[in-house]
C-alpha positions in Angstrom: 0.0 0.1 0.0 2.7 2.5 1.0 4.7 1.7 -2.1 1.6 2.1 -4.3 0.8 5.5 -2.8 4.4 6.8 -3.2 4.3 5.9 -6.8 0.9 7.6 -7.1 2.4 10.8 -5.6 5.4 10.8 -7.8 3.8 9.8 -11.1 0.3 10.8 -10.7 -2.7 8.8 -12.0 -1.4 7.7 -15.4 -1.5 4.7 -17.7 2.2 3.7 -16.6 1.4 3.8 -12.8 0.5 0.0 -12.4 3.4 -1.2 -14.5 5.9 0.9 -12.7 4.4 0.0 -9.4 4.6 -3.7 -9.9 8.2 -3.3 -11.3 9.3 -1.3 -8.1 7.4 -3.7 -5.8 9.2 -6.8 -7.3 12.6 -5.2 -6.8 11.8 -4.0 -3.3 10.5 -7.5 -2.5 13.7 -9.2 -3.6 15.7 -6.9 -1.2 13.4 -6.7 1.7 12.4 -10.5 2.0 15.9 -11.7 2.6 16.9 -8.7 4.8 13.8 -9.3 7.0 14.7 -13.0 7.2 18.4 -12.9 7.9 18.9 -9.6 9.5 17.0 -10.5 12.9 19.2 -13.8 13.2 22.3 -11.6 13.0 21.2 -9.2 15.4 20.2 -11.9 17.9 23.7 -13.3 17.5 25.4 -10.0 18.0 23.1 -9.3 21.2 24.2 -12.5 22.8 27.8 -11.3 22.6 27.1 -8.0 24.2 27.3 -7.7 27.9 25.0 -5.0 29.4 26.0 -3.3 32.6 23.2 -1.6 34.8 24.3 1.3 36.9 22.7 1.1 40.5 
């Protein structure tokens, strides 16, 4: 939804809107899905190695 409205704001309502949006969405999905899958695992691994010290 967000990507569609951003394309709508940039291109306006035109005949190329749907094609450009689907193309941009596909590229974004290819980047976003692996990032959302692998990044949390790396962050969890990093957080296990960090020692937090609380001040009393």
